[in-house]
C-alpha positions as CSV (number, residue, x, y, z in Angstrom):
1,M,-30.9,3.5,11.5
2,K,-28.2,4.5,14.7
3,L,-27.9,1.0,15.2
4,L,-26.7,0.2,11.9
5,D,-24.2,3.2,11.7
6,M,-22.6,2.0,15.0
7,L,-22.0,-1.6,13.7
8,L,-20.5,-0.2,10.5
9,N,-18.3,2.2,12.1
10,K,-16.9,0.0,14.9
11,K,-13.3,-0.9,14.4
12,P,-12.1,-4.4,15.8
13,D,-9.1,-3.6,18.4
14,N,-6.0,-5.8,16.7
15,G,-3.2,-4.3,18.7
16,A,-2.1,-7.8,20.7
17,L,-2.2,-9.5,17.1
18,V,-0.4,-6.6,15.4
19,R,2.5,-6.9,18.4
20,M,2.4,-11.1,17.9
21,L,3.5,-10.7,14.5
22,D,6.0,-7.8,15.2
23,D,7.4,-10.2,17.8
24,F,7.3,-13.5,15.6
25,V,9.1,-11.6,12.6
26,N,11.7,-9.7,15.1
27,Q,13.2,-12.8,16.3
28,V,15.5,-13.1,13.1
29,Y,17.3,-10.1,15.5
30,W,16.9,-11.6,19.3
31,G,16.2,-14.9,18.8
32,E,19.7,-15.6,19.1
33,D,19.0,-15.6,22.6
34,L,17.2,-18.7,22.7
35,A,19.3,-21.4,23.7
36,I,19.6,-24.2,20.4
37,E,17.7,-27.1,22.7
38,S,15.2,-24.9,23.9
39,S,14.7,-23.7,19.5
40,K,14.4,-27.5,19.1
41,R,11.8,-28.6,21.7
42,N,9.9,-25.4,20.7
43,L,10.3,-26.6,17.2
44,E,9.2,-30.5,17.8
45,D,6.1,-29.3,20.2
46,S,4.6,-26.5,17.5
47,V,4.6,-29.2,14.5
48,V,0.7,-29.8,14.2
49,E,-1.0,-32.0,11.7
50,L,-4.2,-31.1,9.3
51,K,-6.5,-33.3,9.2
52,R,-9.7,-33.2,6.4
53,Y,-12.9,-34.9,8.0
54,G,-10.9,-36.5,10.2
55,F,-7.9,-38.1,8.3
56,H,-4.6,-37.1,8.0
57,S,-4.1,-34.5,4.9
58,S,-0.8,-32.5,5.8
59,N,1.3,-30.7,8.1
60,G,2.0,-26.9,9.8
61,L,3.5,-24.9,12.2
62,L,2.0,-23.1,14.8
63,I,3.3,-19.4,15.5
64,S,1.3,-18.5,18.1
65,N,-0.3,-19.7,21.3
66,D,-3.7,-19.2,20.1
67,G,-4.1,-21.0,16.9
68,Y,-2.1,-18.7,14.3
69,F,-0.2,-21.3,12.1
70,L,2.0,-21.7,8.8
71,T,1.5,-24.4,5.9
72,A,2.0,-25.0,2.5
73,Y,-0.7,-23.1,0.6
74,H,-2.2,-26.2,-1.3
75,C,-2.8,-27.8,2.0
76,V,-5.8,-25.1,2.8
77,R,-6.5,-24.0,-0.8
78,R,-9.7,-26.3,-1.2
79,R,-12.8,-26.1,1.3
80,G,-14.1,-28.5,3.6
81,R,-13.5,-29.5,7.5
82,I,-9.9,-28.8,8.3
83,H,-8.5,-29.2,12.1
84,I,-5.2,-29.0,13.1
85,Q,-3.8,-31.6,16.1
86,T,-1.4,-30.2,18.9
87,S,1.4,-31.9,20.1
88,D,-0.5,-32.3,23.5
89,G,-3.6,-34.0,21.6
90,G,-5.7,-31.2,21.2
91,T,-7.8,-30.8,18.3
92,Y,-8.7,-27.4,17.1
93,R,-11.0,-26.4,13.9
94,V,-9.1,-23.8,11.2
95,K,-11.4,-20.4,11.5
96,K,-9.8,-19.0,8.2
97,V,-7.1,-18.7,6.3
98,C,-5.8,-15.2,6.6
99,A,-3.0,-14.9,4.1
100,V,-1.2,-16.6,1.0
101,S,1.1,-16.7,-1.8
102,K,0.5,-19.2,-4.4
103,C,3.8,-18.6,-6.1
104,F,5.7,-19.6,-3.0
105,D,2.7,-22.1,-1.6
106,I,2.8,-20.8,1.8
107,A,-0.5,-19.5,3.8
108,L,-1.1,-18.2,7.3
109,A,-4.2,-19.5,8.8
110,K,-6.2,-19.5,12.5
111,A,-7.4,-22.2,14.5
112,D,-10.1,-21.6,17.1
113,M,-7.5,-22.8,19.4
114,P,-7.7,-20.8,22.9
115,G,-4.7,-19.2,24.6
116,P,-2.8,-15.8,24.6
117,T,-2.0,-14.2,21.6
118,T,1.6,-14.5,22.2
119,I,4.6,-16.2,20.0
120,R,6.1,-19.6,19.9
121,R,9.8,-18.9,20.3
122,F,12.3,-20.5,17.7
123,K,15.8,-19.3,16.1
124,F,16.0,-18.7,12.4
125,Y,18.3,-19.5,9.8
126,T,19.7,-16.3,8.3
127,D,22.8,-17.4,6.5
128,E,22.3,-18.1,2.9
129,I,21.1,-22.0,2.1
130,K,24.1,-23.7,0.6
131,K,24.5,-27.4,-0.9
132,N,25.3,-29.6,1.2
133,D,23.7,-28.3,4.4
134,M,22.5,-31.1,6.9
135,V,19.0,-30.5,7.4
136,V,16.0,-32.6,9.1
137,I,12.2,-32.4,7.7
138,L,9.8,-32.7,11.2
139,T,6.5,-33.9,10.0
140,K,3.5,-35.3,12.3
141,W,1.5,-38.2,11.3
142,K,0.0,-39.1,15.1
143,K,3.3,-38.8,16.5
144,L,6.7,-36.6,15.4
145,L,8.5,-37.8,12.7
146,T,12.3,-37.0,11.8
147,N,13.7,-37.1,8.2
148,G,17.6,-35.8,7.8
149,G,18.9,-35.1,4.0
150,L,21.2,-32.9,2.4
151,V,20.7,-29.7,0.3
152,I,21.4,-30.6,-3.3
153,Q,19.7,-27.4,-4.9
154,T,19.1,-24.2,-3.6
155,H,16.8,-23.2,-6.7
156,N,14.7,-25.7,-7.9
157,N,11.9,-26.6,-10.9
158,Y,10.0,-29.6,-10.6
159,Y,7.0,-30.7,-13.1
160,S,3.1,-30.8,-11.5
161,L,0.1,-32.1,-13.3
162,D,-2.2,-29.5,-14.3
163,S,-6.7,-29.5,-14.6
164,K,-5.6,-31.9,-17.8
165,G,-3.8,-34.1,-16.4
166,G,-0.9,-33.0,-18.7
167,S,2.5,-32.1,-17.1
168,K,3.4,-28.7,-16.8
169,R,7.2,-26.6,-16.0
170,R,7.0,-24.7,-12.6
171,F,10.0,-22.5,-11.2
172,L,9.8,-22.3,-7.7
173,K,11.4,-19.0,-6.7
174,N,13.5,-19.1,-3.2
175,H,12.8,-22.9,-2.9
176,F,15.6,-25.5,-2.2
177,C,15.7,-28.9,-3.1
178,I,16.6,-31.9,-0.2
179,N,18.0,-35.5,-1.1
180,T,15.4,-37.3,0.7
181,T,11.9,-38.6,0.1
182,T,8.4,-37.2,1.6
183,R,5.0,-38.9,0.8
184,P,1.8,-37.2,0.3
185,G,0.3,-36.1,3.4
186,D,4.1,-34.2,4.4
187,S,3.4,-31.1,3.0
188,G,3.5,-27.8,5.4
189,G,6.5,-30.1,7.5
190,V,9.0,-28.1,8.9
191,V,12.7,-28.1,7.6
192,V,15.6,-27.2,10.5
193,T,19.1,-27.4,10.7
194,I,21.0,-29.6,12.7
195,D,21.3,-26.8,15.4
196,G,18.0,-26.5,15.4
197,R,17.2,-23.1,13.5
198,L,14.5,-23.1,10.9
199,I,15.2,-23.0,7.5
200,G,11.6,-24.0,5.5
201,L,8.3,-25.4,5.0
202,V,8.0,-28.6,2.9
203,S,6.0,-27.6,-0.5
204,C,6.4,-30.8,-2.3
205,G,8.3,-33.9,-3.2
206,T,9.8,-34.0,-6.9
207,G,8.3,-37.2,-7.9
208,G,11.6,-38.9,-7.4
209,Y,13.7,-39.5,-4.0
210,D,13.8,-35.6,-3.2
211,T,11.9,-32.8,-1.5
212,T,11.2,-29.1,-1.9
213,A,10.8,-27.0,0.2
214,V,10.2,-22.7,0.6
215,K,12.8,-20.8,2.2
216,F,11.3,-19.7,5.0
217,F,11.6,-15.6,4.9
218,N,8.9,-16.0,2.2
219,A,7.1,-16.9,5.1
220,L,8.1,-14.2,7.3
221,E,7.6,-11.6,4.4
222,L,4.1,-12.8,4.3
223,I,3.0,-12.5,7.6
224,S,4.5,-9.2,7.5
225,H,2.0,-8.8,4.6
226,Y,-0.9,-9.7,7.0
227,R,0.3,-7.4,9.8
228,A,0.7,-4.7,7.8
229,S,-3.4,-5.1,6.6
230,K,-3.9,-5.5,10.3
231,A,-2.1,-2.5,11.6
232,K,-4.6,-0.1,10.3
233,W,-7.3,-1.2,12.9
234,I,-5.4,-0.8,16.2
235,V,-7.5,1.4,18.8
236,P,-5.5,4.3,20.0
237,F,-4.0,4.2,23.4
238,K,-6.0,6.2,25.7
239,P,-4.2,7.2,29.1
């Protein structure tokens, strides 16, 4: 009984995780100190390929050096054996899905990847997204692929098939549309400005020649909510 009480009362120390999540979100403010070329290089190195049962399924973006990554929610919605493959060829099992936003189609997940709980450094796009902004989509299919285009809508509606095979109109709040084609498996890819600033994550194609992406600030909000849930379990510092 005493052992059971000890196990039930044991609290995990999430201090390092909370600090990492804080540091990542706070790059909105101090990320401007990062050189443009460094941001571009870090983004290219942080795009990961998601594989389900050994086959390509989608993409994601590492935000930490110990395996936390962002992707589209629908990429990790179904259960199954999912791994991420990093830019150096390493393959790591996805351990858990930490937080999701179904309406924005975003997920924060954790791969079983060794490394320090420290952030990947990026520059964020902090201005309002406007029509005709030039962007580049980064995806990975064994190697990094790039695809450029222009923002053509700052809010977009698209059609998706429902479970009965019909057509259902769904409004994607805080998404934007790019006039470039993506294929199945590009979801979770990274959208950046031409000067290397992170602006969004690929959500879907529209069924034609356009691509819909979620604004990255929605991902930062998801990270902040997850951080708040973990901050309740920090072991106080004892000098």
